[in-house]
PATOR-593347 format. One record per atom (N, C-alpha, C): residue in three letters; x, y, z. Coordinates in steps of 0.1 Angstrom, whole numbers, plus 5000, padded with zeros to 4 digits. Atoms other than C-alpha are relative to their C-alpha. Example, Ala and Ser with C-alpha at 12.3 -4.5 7.8 and 13.67 -1.06 7.14 Angstrom:
2
ALA500949885000/ALA512349555078/ALA500950125000/SER499149895000/SER513749895071/SER499250115008/
***
This chain:
141
MET500749944989/MET930407975105/MET500250154999/ILE499949854999/ILE929708355108/ILE499550045014/CYS500549954987/CYS929508525142/CYS499050114998/ILE501149905001/ILE926308715145/ILE499850065014/GLN500349944987/GLN925808965174/GLN498750074999/GLY501349944999/GLY922509105185/GLY499149935009/GLY501050064992/GLY919409035204/GLY499149904993/ASN500950105005/ASN916908755199/ASN500649904991/LEU499350105008/LEU919508515185/LEU499349875001/GLU500750124998/GLU917408235199/GLU498949984989/LYS501050015011/LYS914808305172/LYS500649944987/LEU499350055012/LEU917508195146/LEU500449865002/LEU499650144998/LEU918107855162/LEU499149914991/ASN500750105009/ASN917207565138/ASN499350064988/LYS500549945012/LYS916507805110/LYS501050014989/ARG499249965011/ARG917907855076/ARG500050154998/ILE500049855000/ILE919008215074/ILE501050054989/ILE499049935008/ILE920808455051/ILE500750105008/VAL499249904993/VAL923608655066/VAL500950084991/GLU499149925007/GLU925908925054/GLU501250025008/VAL498749984993/VAL929608945063/VAL500350155001/ASP499749864998/ASP930509275078/ASP501550035001/SER498649984998/SER934109225088/SER500649865003/TRP499350124996/TRP936808955093/TRP501450045005/ASP498749964994/ASP939609045117/ASP501049894996/CYS499050095004/CYS942808885106/CYS500449905011/SER499750094988/SER943308735141/SER498849915004/SER501250084997/SER939808575141/SER499849884991/LYS500350125008/LYS938908225129/LYS498850024992/TYR501349995007/TYR935408335118/TYR499750154997/PRO500449865003/PRO934008655102/PRO498850045009/CYS501249954993/CYS931408875118/CYS499050054990/GLY501049955009/GLY928108955102/GLY498750035007/HIS501349984995/HIS924509025106/HIS498949924992/HIS501150085005/HIS921208845100/HIS499350094989/VAL500749935010/VAL919508955067/VAL498649954998/GLU501350065003/GLU916608715062/GLU499949865006/THR500250134995/THR915108405078/THR499249934988/ILE500650085011/ILE914208145051/ILE498949915006/GLY500950094993/GLY912507895075/GLY500649905008/GLU499650104991/GLU912807595097/GLU500949894992/ILE499150105005/ILE915707355090/ILE499249864998/GLY500650135003/GLY914407025074/GLY498750014993/GLU501249985008/GLU911207165059/GLU500350004985/ILE499750025014/ILE911107055023/ILE500050134992/GLU500149885007/GLU910007395010/GLU501250095003/VAL498949914995/VAL912707575030/VAL501349944993/GLU498850065006/GLU915407325018/GLU500150024985/ASN500049985014/ASN914307364982/ASN500450154997/GLU499749865001/GLU914507744986/GLU501550035002/VAL498649994998/VAL918007715000/VAL500849964988/ILE499350055012/ILE919207514970/ILE499950104989/LEU500149895010/LEU917807784947/LEU500950125003/ILE499249884995/ILE919508064967/ILE501549974998/GLU498650045001/GLU922807874969/GLU500550004985/ASN499650025014/ASN922807824931/ASN499650134992/ASP500349875006/ASP921708184924/ASP498949994989/ILE501250035009/ILE918408064907/ILE498950095005/ASN501149914997/ASN915808334906/ASN498749934998/SER501350085002/SER912408174913/SER498850105002/THR501149914999/THR910308494915/THR499149994988/LYS501050015011/LYS907108494895/LYS500250124990/PHE500049895010/PHE907008694862/PHE498950105003/SER501149894999/SER905109024863/SER499049984989/LEU501050015010/LEU901909054844/LEU500450064987/LYS499549945012/LYS903709284820/LYS500949904992/ALA499250105007/ALA906209014812/ALA499249884995/LEU500850115005/LEU903608744809/LEU499250044988/ALA500849965012/ALA901708954784/ALA500849994987/CYS499250025011/CYS904708914761/CYS500049864994/LEU499950145004/LEU904308544758/LEU498949974989/PRO501050045010/PRO902408374729/PRO498749955008/PRO501350044993/PRO898708294738/PRO500149855004/TYR500050144995/TYR898207974758/TYR498749934995/PRO498850095002/PRO898007694747/PRO500750034988/TRP499149975012/TRP900907754724/TRP500449874994/SER499550125006/SER901907494699/SER500850034987/LEU499349985013/LEU904307454670/LEU499149974988/SER500850025013/SER902907474635/SER500549874994/PRO499650125007/PRO903007154614/PRO501250024991/GLU498849975008/GLU905607334592/GLU501250005008/GLU498850004991/GLU907907394621/GLU500449865005/LEU499850134996/LEU907507034633/LEU500649914989/ALA499550075011/ALA908306904598/ALA501450044995/ASN498749955004/ASN911507104595/ASN501149905003/PRO499050104997/PRO914306854591/PRO501250055007/HIS498849944993/HIS916807094606/HIS499750035015/ARG500449984986/ARG914907114639/ARG499649875006/GLU500450124992/GLU914306854666/GLU499150045011/ASP500949974989/ASP911406854690/ASP500549935013/LEU499450064987/LEU912906804725/LEU499150035012/ARG500949974989/ARG909806894745/ARG499849895010/HIS500150124991/HIS909806544760/HIS501249995010/LEU498850014992/LEU913206604776/LEU500150125010/ARG499849894991/ARG914206814806/ARG501350074995/VAL498849935006/VAL916607054788/VAL500250135008/PHE499749884992/PHE918307334808/PHE501350074996/SER498949925004/SER920707614802/SER501349975008/VAL498750014993/VAL924407574810/VAL500950124998/ASP499249885002/ASP925507924801/ASP500450065013/ARG499449944988/ARG927608104826/ARG499150115006/LEU500849894993/LEU926108354851/LEU500350134993/GLY499849875006/GLY925608694835/GLY500149994984/CYS500050015015/CYS925608554799/CYS498850064994/LYS501149935007/LYS923508764775/LYS499449914989/ASP500550095011/ASP923108504747/ASP499849865005/ILE500250134994/ILE921608204765/ILE499749904989/ASP500250095012/ASP922107944738/ASP500649865002/ASP499450134997/ASP923907644754/ASP499249935010/ALA500950074991/ALA921907374770/ALA500449855000/LEU499850145000/LEU922007004779/LEU498849935006/HIS501050084994/HIS919806724789/HIS500749875005/CYS499550124995/CYS920406404809/CYS498849915002/SER501150094999/SER918106104806/SER500549865003/LEU499750144997/LEU918205754821/LEU499449914990/LEU500450105011/LEU918105484794/LEU499549875007/PRO500550124995/PRO916305154798/PRO501049905005/ASN499050104996/ASN919604964802/ASN500850055012/GLY499449954988/GLY920605184832/GLY501150114996/ASN499049905004/ASN923105404812/ASN499350144999/PHE500649865001/PHE922605784809/PHE500450054986/GLU499849925013/GLU922205984777/GLU500250145004/VAL499849864998/VAL923706324779/VAL500150074987/GLY500149935012/GLY922806564751/GLY500450145002/VAL499549865000/VAL924606894745/VAL499350074988/ARG500849935010/ARG922507144726/ARG500550154999/ILE499749865003/ILE923407474709/ILE498850064993/LEU501249945006/LEU920407694702/LEU500350074987/HIS499949935013/HIS920007814666/HIS499250135002/LEU500749884996/LEU919208174673/LEU499050054990/PHE501049965010/PHE917408224640/PHE498749925001/CYS501350084997/CYS914807964652/CYS499450045013/THR500549964986/THR914208144685/THR498850094998/ILE501149904999/ILE910908314693/ILE500550125008/TYR499649884993/TYR911808664702/TYR498850065007/LEU501149954991/LEU909708794731/LEU500450155003/CYS499949864996/CYS909309144745/CYS501450025007/LEU498849974992/LEU912409314759/LEU499849995015/ILE500250014985/ILE910809304793/ILE500549875006/LEU499550134995/LEU911808934795/LEU501550005000/SER498550005001/SER915509024788/SER500650035014/
***
């Protein structure tokens, strides 16, 4: 809990909000802060999804047109030579995601988790081969 002072606090009831801590007196059980942003109504699916993204420091903003211009033309596909390469594996059917730490510059560690027909889970750990990476414009860095 963070104590927030100011007018119109009733507008914040039943809302998911972002606050900033201003101070925390050593004799106080709770810090004091101020309202920064209202995300939305508690319980609304879009609001709760946004809260999960914010709590996990996941940036969900759209890419700029300049950044999108760096991507290969759509629809993009692998060449038959790339697909036939015995040193590469096509994992596009899996939900693979990065597990690199926050602030990491060489995002190359990933994993996937899939439910198997027998009820077990398959967890795959992947290390990206940087020489097989498509290098995009620096704007995406």
